[in-house]
C-alpha positions, 0 to 999 in steps of 0.5 A: 447427513441432515442439518440441525432440527428446528427445535435445535435452531430455535433453542439456540436463537432463544439462548442468544435472545434473538427471538424476543426483545428484553420486554418479551416482544418479538423483534421488529422486522425491517425491510430493505429500503432504497431511495427511488432516484439520485439526490432523493436522500443522502445518508450522513455519518462520522467515522472515528479514525486513528490518531494522526500526530497525536490528535484523533481524526474523524471522517464525515461522509455523505452517501447517496442512498440510491446510487451509493455514490460518496457525494461528500467527505472530509477528514478533520481533527474534531467531530463538530459542525465546522468539519461537517460543513466542510464535507457537505458544502462541496457535495452541494456545489457538485451534486445539487441539493438533495431532497432529504438527509438521514443522519444520527444524533451525534452532536454535529448532526443536531447542531443548530447551524446545520438545522438552519442551513437545511431549513434554508435549502429546503432539505428535510433532515431526518434523525435516526431513532437511537438504538434503531440503526436501519437505514444507514447501512450504506454509509456504514458499509463505506466506512468498513471499506475505509477501515479495511483498505485504508486505515490499516495502512495509516494507523501505525498503532494497530495497522495490519497490512497485506505484507509479510517480512522475510530476512529484512525484505518486505513483500505484498500478498493477497489482501484476504490474508490480512492478520493471518499467519501464512507459509512462504515457500522460497529458494534460498538462493533467490528471495525475489521469487516466493510462493504464499500458502495458507491452509494448504492452498496457494495464494499466488506469488509474494510481490517484492516491495522492499528487497535488501537481501537477495539470498538467504544468509545460509545460502553461501557459495560452495566454492569461495572466490579465489583471493586476489594475487599479492602485488609484486611492486614491479612497475611493468608499464615503466619497464616496457616504456624503457625497453621500447626506447632502447630498442628504438635507439638501436634500430636507427643509425644516426651516424649516416646523417653526420656531415663528411660521411661518404656513405649514402642512406639507408638511414635505418640500420638493419644489421641486427635484423635476422635474415 
């Protein structure tokens, strides 16, 4: 069975307004751009993060356009030039001065202090045209990684992590299952060994993270444990000690040690011993 016809695809693209701009002109085509060497161009941007202790956090980051290395980054409590400088200063100290910087038109990136610093260092600062984001894809890709692999762990308001819960236990599962409803297959007598399934496929074992219950509450022992015997109140150790003392006194004939006795030793009376 073949795919959709050209006319069908064309009709859908027209409906989504992907073939023309609002002014009726065809959309601009952008080629793939990459700097030819490291430190030729740094791309900078700011990410709006979650609230920490009631205050919103911001991440400033600069990515080398050629190597894609994150040359500088800094979390801060405001989106201003002071926090931007805190991210840029150690990047310059560690990597050297880049040939240019490509940033957006946010207030921190058009601040006069940043413009003066770049002019003094010989950095050609380029601001992207509003509504034309091409060229900042690498730093935006880095921000997506931060959001999916880091912010979901610290954002307590809307965090979704690759964990599942079962009977007050917590387990880690495959990261691709974030936000999905999975099926857990387990032995009710052993809640540390669990298989994870999604869409009829196995996604490996759930790794125990916090275990407070090792067996399902319905998995009770089939034969209850015998009740401990009731105490008798008899001090067996004291009885043994008393009887031992009596036996010792009967077995030794102390009279042979008295003066005036004609009988010689033995000192031990064996009269009660059986022959």
